[in-house]
N, C-alpha and C positions, 0 to 999 in steps of 0.2 A: 285339172287343175292343181293336182301333182307335179304335172312336168311344168310349169310355170313357175311355182314358187322354189323347184331345185335351178331352173334356171338363175331367178332372180336372187337367190343366198349364192350359187355359184359367181353371180356378175358381180357383187357385194363385196365376195372372197378376192375376186381379181382386182379389183378397185382398190382392196385395203393394200394386197400384195404391191401395186404400182406404186402407192405412197409408200410403202416403206421403202422400197427402192429409190425413187425420187427423192426422200430424206436421207437417204445414206450418200446419194450423190452431192446431193448440197454441204453435205459435212466435211466432203471427202478435201482434200486438201487442191489438187488441183483443178485450177482456172477449164478447163476443156470439160470436166467432168457437171461444174454446176453453171458452167454455161448450157450446157448441151440439157441440164434439170432444168433450167428456167424456159427454155424454147418449151421443153415437153407440157411445162403447167401452164404456160400460155396459151399450148393447142388443147389442154384440159378445159381449161376455162370459154376458150372460143368454141368446142363441143356442146357447151352445158353443163359441162360436168362440177362437181362438189371437189374443192382444190381446198377448201377452207382449211382442213386438218395441216397444211402445208406452209401457213400464211406465218408462225413465227420461224421455222425454217428458212424463210426468203426474206422473211423482216432482216434475222438476224447476219443473214450476206450482204446483203446489203448496205445494212448498217454500218458494221464491222470493219468494210473495205473502204467506206467513206470516212469514219471515225478515226481511222485510222492515216488520214487523208495530208498528206505536206501541207496543204494549204490549212489558213487556219479559220478560211472562212467555208470552203467547203467541211469541214470538223464542225463548224458550229451549224450550221444549216442542215447537215445531216442530225444533227440531235434534237436539234429543234421540228423537224419530222418526224422522229421516233417519238418523241415527248408529246406530240400533239395527235398521233394514233390512239383512239380511245377504245383499244383492246385490251380486257384485262390480262390475256393470256403470255402478252409480252411482257409484263411486270418488270419480273427477273431482267430480261434482257436489256430494257429499261434502265433498273436500279443499279447495274455491272457500267451502262453505260454514262450513266450519271456519274458514281464514282470516279469511274478514270478522267471524264473530262473535268474533276473538279480539281484535279493534281496535272493538266495541262499547261503548257509552257506560256501559250497563249493566256491574255486577260481575257479577250473577248470571247475565247471559249468556256474561261472558267463562267464568265458573266453569262453565258448561257446554261451553265448549266444549273446554274442559280436558279434562271427562270425557268426551270425543266422540274427543277423540285416540286414547285408550287403544282406543277400539272399532273406530275404524279401521285402527290398528295391527295388531288379532288378523284384522281382514279382509284388509288387504293391507298386509304387513309391508316390502315395495317401498318404499312411500311416508315410508320412516323418515326420511331426509334434511331429506323437504320436512314433515315434524311436526317434528323437532329444530329446525328455525328460528321456528317457531309455541311450540314450547315455551320457547324463549330470549327469545322477544318477552312471553309471558305473564310467566317468573319477573321479570323487571323491574316487573312490576303491581304497584303500594304498596296496594291493596285487599288487609286481609285476608280478604275472601269466597274469592278466589282461589286463597291459597298456598297451602293443604294438597291442593287439588285438582291444581295443575300440578306441584307435587313426587310428587302421586301418579303422574299421566303421566310426567315424568321417570324416577321408580324401573321402571314397566313398559317403557318404549322406549327410554332410552340410561342404565342406572342408571351405566355407564361414564366417561360424558362428565362425569366432576368439573368440566374447566375451567367449562362452564357456572353450577357454583355461587359459584366464587370471586369473583366483585365481587357476588352477590345473597348472599353468605353474612352479612354484618353486619345488612342487612335483615331476613332471615330471623328472626335471633336475637332482633333489637327485636320485630321481629312478633308473636313464639310466643304471648305471653301474650294476646292478642288474636283469634289465629287459633279458629275452633271446632274441637271437642274433637276431633272426627275427624282434620282436618286435624294437630292437634299434634303426634298419635300419627306420623304417616306422617313430619312434617318433622323429631322427634325422631328418628325412627328415620334417617331419611336422613342428617341430622346427623352421629351417631353414625359411621355407616362415612366420612365426608366426614373426621372431627376423627383419626380412625386413621391415615388416608393424609397428612394437614396439620402436625401438631405431633409434638415429641418424646415419647416415655414419662413418664409424671409420675414412676413406679413406680422412674426412677433417683437421685432426690434418698433413696434408702434407703442409713442409714450417714453423717450428716452429719460435715465435718471437726470440729465440734470434741467430738465423741466421741472416748473411750480416747487424750486429749492424750499423757496421759503416755508411754503403752504406743506412741504413734507417734513420742518423739521417740528411744527406744532403738530401734524396728525402721528400718531405713531401709529397707525395700523399703515398708512402710506409709506413710514417707512419703513417699518418692518416688510411688510411685501414686497419692500423695492431690495431692500438686504438679503433677500432670497431668492429674488430674481439673479439670474444670471444673466451677463449682457450679451448679445446673439452677436454671434461670429458666423457667416457666411465660409463654406466650406468653399477649399480650394478649385475644388471641381464643380462645384454650384458654379463659380464665378467661371469658370474656363467654358463654360458651354455658353453662359449669357457673353463674356468677351466673342467668341468665335465666331457666333449668330449676327455678334452686332452689323458686321458690314453685308451682310447678305441684305440687309432693307434698302442696300441700292443696288438690289440685283433686278435686269430687265424681267422676269419671270415674275408674275402677279402671284402665284401659287409658292413662289418660294416667301416671297413679301409676306401674305400671309400668312405662312406655316412661322415666319421668325417672331411675326407679330403674337398669333396666341400663344406662343412661345413663352413672350415675354406677361403675357397677360396672365399665364397661369405659375409661372414660377419667379418673377423679377420681382425684386421688393416694390414697392406702390412707388416711390418717387421717381422710380427709375422707367416705368411702364412708357412714360408720357413719350420717350425719343421714337415710339411707332408711329405717334402721330401722323408726322408732316408723312411718313412712307404712304400710308392707307388712304391720306388726302390724295395723294398725288396719283393713287390707280384710279380715282374719282376720273380721270382722264382717256381713262380704257373703254371698249366696247361696254355694252350695255348690260353681257351676262357677268362681265367681271364685277361692274358695278353694283348689278345685285347684290352678289354673296359678299361684295365688301360692304356696300352700305347696312346689308343685315348682321355683319358682325360688330359694326359701329354704334348700330342700334342697340345690340345687347351690352357693348360697354359705356355708351352713355348713359345708359339708368343706373349705372353706380359712380362712373366719373365724371361729370358733367365739365369737370374743371380743363379734361384733356382737349374737347373737341370745341370748347366756345371760344377761341380766338379765331376758329377757321369757320365761323355761322357762317359767313358768304357762301361759304363752299357750298352747302347746301338749299341752296333757294333754288326753286322751282327752275326751269328752263322750258319753254314751249316748246322743245324737240325731245324733252325724257318721253318716254313710255309713263303707263297711267303707273306701274309697281314699281317702278324707280321714284315717279313724284310720291308716291305714296309711303316709302321710306324712307324718302326725304321729309315729308310732312311728320314721321315718327319719330326721328333724328331732331328736328328743332323743335317739336314740343318735348323730347327726354332735358334739351337744352334749357326751357325757358325760364327766367329766373325774373325779379324783382328790376334789376337790373334793365333785361333786355326785352321784357317781354311789351313794350309799346313797340321797338321795331320790329318784332314779331306777326303782332297783331296786325299791324300794316300790310304785314308780308301777306297774310291771312286773308287780309277782304280781297286782296286782287285774284287769289284763287279763286275763292268763292263765285268772281266773274267767270270763271274758267267755263269754256264749251264741254268739256268732258264733265259730264256730271257726276261721273262714279269721282272722279276726284273733287266734287265741288263739296259732293258728300260726305267724304272724308273730312275735308277740311272743316268742315263744323261738329264732327266729333272733334276734332283735333282744339279746336276753340274752345268746346265743353272742357274739354281734358284741361287746359290752361287756366281756366275759372274754377276747377275744382282744387288744383292744388296751388295755385295763389290767390287767396281769399280778397284780398285789395282788389282785383279786377271780376268780382265776380258779377257783383250788380252793370257793370260795365258791359262785358261781353252778354248777360242776360239781355238790355237793352237791343246790343246789335242785334241779335236771333231773334228777337220781337219785329226788328223793323223787315227780317228777313223774312218773315211771316207772309209778306204782302209780295212777295219776290212770285213770278209767273210760270217758274219752272215748279212740277210738281213736286221735284225728287227732292228739291232744296226744300223747301215745304216742309215736307212729308219728315226730314232728317233734323231740321228744325224743331217741330214739335218734338220727336222722341228726345233729341240732348235739352230742348226744356221743361221736358217732363222728370228726365233725371236732377236737372240743378234747383228745381223749385221744391226737390225734397230736402234741400237742404236748410233753406228755408220759406215755410209753405203762408205763414200766417201774414207776409210782409207781399204778398204777391196774388191777393185774390183778384186786383183787376187784367190777369194776361190768362187767370183761365177763365176767366167771363171771356174774352179775344178768343181765347182757344176753343171754347165749345161754338163761337158763332162760325168758326173756321171748318166744322164736321161736316159741312152741308158740299162744303167744296173739295174736300181732301177725299181719295179715294186711295190712298198707299194702306192698303191693310195695318200696319204696323202704324202707321200715324193715327189711325181713328181708334186703333187699341189704346195706344196710349193718352189719347184725349178723353176718352169714355175711363179709364185708370185714373185718371186725375180727377176728373168730377169725383167718381165714386169714392176716393180717398178723401177730399176736402168736400163733400156733398153738405155739409153743417157749413160753411164758410160761404156756398151759393144756392141756398135753400128755393130761391125762384127758378135758378135757372137749370138746377139736374133733371127735376121732371120732366120738363120740356124736350130736354137730351133723352130721357129715354122712352117719351112717345114718339121721337122720330126713329131711332133706331129697331123698336118696336115694328115697324109698319117695312123694313126693311130687313128685318132679320132672317129669312129664309133665305136671303141670297146674298148673305153677308159671307167673309170667309171666317173659319173655323178659329182665329185667336179673337174676331171682333167680338164674335157669338159669346166667347168663354168669358170677354170683358164686360158684353151686355148681362150674361147671365151675374157676374159680381156686382155690378152698379142696380141691377133689380131688389139683388139681394140686399145691399146697404142701405136705398130708399124705402125699401119694407119697415127696417127696423127703425129707422129714423122719420119717415115722414109716409108713415102707411095708408093716411087716411087719402093720399092723394094719389098714392101709387100702387095701393093694394091691389085691384083688376086690373093693371101693367102689370103687374108680376106674376100674378096668376096668367096673363093671358104668355107669357113670356116664356114660363115653366111649364105651360103645356105644347108650348112648341119646341122646346129642348128637349121633352120626353120623347119626341117621336123623331129628332133629329137621325142621319145618318151616319152618322159619326158617335161612335160608341163613347168618345172621351166628354164629348156635350151630354150624353145622355145620363153617363154617370154624375157628371157635376152637377144637372138638374137633379136627381134623383136627392143627391146628398143635401144642397140648398134646401129642399121642400121641407126636407125631415130636420133640417137645422131652424129654420126662423118660421115655420110654418108647425105648431106644436099640436098634436093629437096623441090618442091613446096608446099607439106601437111606440111615439118618442121617446128617450133614452132622457136620461139628465143634462145630455151634452145641449139640449136646447135652451139652457137655462144660462147659457155663456156663450149666446150666438154672437153678442155684440160683443163680448172681451173678442171673440176670435176673429169676427169680422172687420171690426173696427179698431184692432189694435194698430198703436204705431209702428211704424216700420222704418229702420235705420236707412239712410241716405245711402245710395251705391257708391260706391266705388269707383270713380275712373280709373282704371291700370292700363300700361302699356302693354301689347301684344308679348313683347319682347320680355320682359320681365321675369319668367322663370325659366328663360333659355339658354342662361349660364350655365345651367346643370349637365348641361352637353359641352364639350370640349368645342372651342370655338374654329371653325373655317373647318368642320367636319358635316358629311350629308345627315348624322342626327340633329344637327343645329338649326341648320337650312330647312329642315321638315319637322322640325320639334316634335321628332318622334324619334322612337331608337330604333335606326335601322338595324338589318342584317349586318353581324360581323364589326357592330361597335364596340370598341373596348373604354371601356368609363376609364376615365382620372381616379385614382385612388385620394384619399386623404392623403393629407402630410402626417410622418410617424412623428409619435408624442416622444419619442427618445433616438437621439441621433443613430444611424448603424454605424457598422463599422466600416471607415475609411481604407481598411487594409486591403479590403476584395479586390480594390483595383490597380494595385499597385503591382507592376508585372516587374519580374526579376530577370534582371540584364545578364545574361550568362556571357562572358569573356570567350570568345572563340580561341578555340582548342586549337593548338598547331598540331595539326594531322602531318605525319611522315608522307611526303609525299616522293618514292623513287623513282630516279631518272634511268639506274640500271637494274630493275627489279629486284634492288638489297638496300638498306638502309646506310647512308655516306656516314663513313667511321670520323668518329672524333681523333683531333691529333692524340690523345691519349692511346686510342686503339686502333691507332692508323695501320701499324705493323703487323696489329694482330689479324684482323682482316683482311690486308695484304696476302699475308701468308698465307688463310683462308680457301682465301679467292683462287690464288695459282695452284693448288692442290684439286682444288674443285675442278677447274677446267682443262688441269691433266688426267685427269678421271676421265670426265665426257669424253676431251679427246680422245682418249686411247680407246674408248670403247664405240663411239662411231669410226673410228678407223678398223678396228674389229671389225663390223659389222659390214664394211663397204668390199672387206678381201684383201685391202692391198696393206701387207705388211713393212712395205717399204716405206709409205707414205708414214705412218706411224711412228715409224724407228725417226727417218728425218723432220718430224714435227715436232719428236721428243727433242733431239738435239736442237732443233732453232729455239724452240721453248725457252729452253737452259740457257741455250746461249743467248736470246736476246732477240732472234730475226726479226725482221718487222712485217715479210710476207705473209707467212702462218699465222701469227699471230692476228695482224688485223684480220684474215678472213676467219677465223677462227670469233672474234669482235661481230664480224658483218653478220656471221652465219648464226648467232645465240639467240634464241627467241627471246632473251631477256629484255632485248630491245622492240619487241613488237608489242603494244598495249593489246588487250584482250577485245574481239571485237563481237558483240551480240549480236545472234539473229532470232528472231521471232518461230519460234516453233511451234508452238498454238496461243491463237487468241483466247485471251479471258470470256470473251461471249461467245466462242467457235467451242470453247472449253466446256460450260456454264461454268463458270466462275476460276476454274484450273488454266494459269496463263503458266508457259513452259517459255524459255529462251537457250541457246545453247551457243559456246564457242568454240571455236579449238583453239587450247592450251600451249600447242606446239612443244611437247614433251613426249619423251620416249612412252610407250604403251605399255603399262607393267602387264597386260594378259597377252601381248602376242608383240612380235618386232613386226609383223606385218600389218598392224592393227593401226588407225589415229587414233588419238584420245581424243574424247569429246566430253567435253561436261556440260549437264546439264541443272538449270536451278528453274525449280517449280514453287510454283506463288500460288496458295489456295486465296482465290479473291470474296470466296462464299460467305455467309453468314455462319453457315456449319463446317465442323468436321470434314475433309475427306480421307477415305478410309481405302487399305489396300492398294496403293499405287504402284505400279510395274511395266512392264514392258510386255507385249503379246506378238501376236504373230508379227515375221517380219519377211521380207523378201526384195528383191527379188532375187531366184539362185543364183548362185557364185557369189552374194555378199553374205559373208557372217557377221554377226553381231553377238557381242559377248554384254550382257544385259547386267545393268546396276540392280542390288537386292530390293525387294519386297517394304516399299515403305508403309508401315501398318496404320499411320495416322498423321494428317498434316492439321494442325489447331487454324481457326480463320485468321487472315493476315499474314500465317506467317511464311517463310522459305526455308528453303533446305535443296542444297547444292551437293549431284553424283555424279560419278564418273560413267564412263561406258566405254568399250572400244568396239571400230567399227570396220571392217577387212573390205575397202573399197573393190576389193581385187584391180586393183593399179586403173583405174576406169573413173569418169567422173557419172558413174550414173548414179542416181538417188538410190539410199538409201531407205526403205519405205518399211515402217510399223505401224504397230497399234500402243497409243498407251490406255492403260485400262486404269479404271479405278472401282471401287465396289460395284458401281451402277451403271458407269458408262465405257464407252471406248470409244477412241478415236482415233481419226485416221491421220499421221505425220510424216513426213519423209525431211532427209537431210544429202540436199547437195554439196558435195565441198567444190571449194575453188582449185585450180591445178596445184597453187602453191600448196594448200595442205596436205596433195599427196608425196612431195617431196622430204628427200633426207638431206640433211646438210653434209656435206663431205668435203673437208679441208685435202687441199694436195698442191704439191709446188707448182710453179707456172711451168714448169718442164712437162710436167704430169700433161697438164691439164692441154695444151697445145698436142699432145701425143694422141688426147683423147679425143680433141677438135678434129683430128685428122682423119679418122675416123669416121664421122659424121657429114662426109661431101657426098654434094646429088642431094641433100635432104632439105627443105623449107631452113630458111635460114631468117633469121631475125635479130635486128642489134639496135640497142638502148647504149649510148656514154654518157657518162656519168662524169661532168669537171670538177675534179677538186682540185683547191688550192692547196700549194703544200707545205703553209704555214698553218693551216687550219685543217686537222688531219682527225676531224670528231668522229668519233665512230657511232655516236646515236643517231644523226639524220641521215647516213648515208644507208644505216643497216635499213631504216627505214624506207626507204626506198629501193633498196636491192629486196626485201620482201615484196613490195607493195608490185614492184615488175616480176617477180615472182609466182605472183597470185593473177596477174596477166598472162604466163603461160610459160615463162622462159626462165632459165638456166644463167646463174652468172657466173664467170670469168673471173680471173683473176689481173686481168689487163685492162681495169676501168672499161669493160665495155661487156653488156649480157647479150647472150645468145640463146635463141632456143635448142 
């Protein structure tokens, strides 16, 4: 056992050592080592070994390489894949990738970064503050491709941070027309919430000062109230939103039209809301899924604003091809739009619907007729008589629904319709629908004193079938028995006791409880309390008539077009619309300061252009500096004759030596930066380098190199320095240790490298307080050359000693009348970096 345990421990130790070696190989700057590490990891996985520790390192290498790809589609795809990996351990890598992509030149990559923000937030909500910084930066983006995506990220991560929208509000309003359709929906929804918090209610303007002026003259209270009130003035930004969204009502996308419609419903003055009507009616020609959502919103609107849709009444007539749920919504809207002027037309339409083969739709139509009869008192009798005629219908569902609706209508005026109650009592034997039977029993029990001869007989019939009835019918039978016992105990006493005994042993506990309650209430005994004295007042009390209301009456508490409005319940993630502010918020928060562009100095030769007044001053200093540089360069080459000739020629204004000096001067070469350490490989530390092409201050054999270090972390970096260096023969002069580098800060340092007259890379380690990163700098040939000026005669002499060696030549053609030194200098330096040496004869030789 001991040997087995020792072997297991040794095996685990060796595995951990392998993983550490593979991590170092993956963090190396050499592609060959990374490729070898990847192959070994694949081999470990194939053998069934656990390589999960290496997952972040593998992701970092794959992601960093693709995220820096020249192709914007590959960069965006890499970020999309990286953000889709739901592993918390790579959250820092994902955050760095998002920050870098947010500053990408491609708007498509920035759009992908906005999408990745939501994924990272769902993976690690603790990154919220850092993600808000990225969202704030992307909200300032002027690209229409990015706008919708970043607003969606804003809604997911920090919808309460309205302060982020202030400065971008007008820009979003103006970009809205050009944003893609999905982005338009998101932005409009967000701006609707924003406007409800930043602008005064436009509905306050109801009741203008010009109305009822004569009455106000005599009414001192009204006059005083109008004097105190200030006329409503719409905020220009409020009007900007309404004006820029109005053209979108013509959009081909139904979601965009619906979004604009809900914006006008919640934000526009009441007299302007009607402009969305035609656009909404147009959407009814679309698919049934679209019709369902649009009709639901119209149903809510039509309750408060009948006049909006009344001119389009025929658009809501039911078609035979409509689905049942579409038919039901159209019925709801027609009922909401019913007025005294159009009720006759609507009732004729309803008569056709009652005969429909769709029994559920027919039953819904009968409910709609009952609502119309309740809302418009002039047609109550007409509707009631029509429903009574439907009681002879062959369809049991239609008859049952008629009974339920008649029962509700009779409660409004029962004394006038005793004949209808008697007629319904006779139908009890033929009706089997539980709700309809229960409604008839309730009616007879409620108005038993008006039908004293029929009520006891009805009780006798239901007592026979009590045990086989549904629970709702049993409850109404108990109520009927109790009421008849109180009003006609001689005829119904024994029947009541029989029914109470049956209810006492019923399987349903509600029926047993109701039975015990009624027995103690109507049959007084020694145990009965004072409550039995008030049995009649309790059971026979007059009850208010039911109010038939629309199912969409309270749905306006939800924002139109949302899932919560569709479900009539608050869905997860729903953001409620706030009430209008009572005091106008500060308008200046949306003012954006227009900064005048600063004219930066852009040097053409590395020095500022002199004005006319300082022309002579800069010319003199320039000549002195050139002479000093030429003298130092000549001294380093060991050619005293060249130096003396150069000085004499420069003093006499000779063209050849002056032109050579200008061509080889490093001020003509713009500094080109190279990446030394990527921010993802460096765990937030990004390093770039470039060759300033100036003499090195540390040694004449060294090449001067400038490093720019940037801290991309959220925490400071400490003790940044250069560690071990190699290979042998290459000397490095290290820069001074950087004690502390703040987040998002950059610093430039200089170092010298002696490449030993070779193009071999200089390898060294960049170290921080906690990490070490292996990097390498490999120079181009041109960076190892020192510019030397010589006469044409000396150059030909030196060239003659190179015979027999490989030779390459490039000819530069220069027009005699345009001897501009700057473009020529750039060509010479670019050729030099290809490994050639310039000459003075307009040809370049190796």
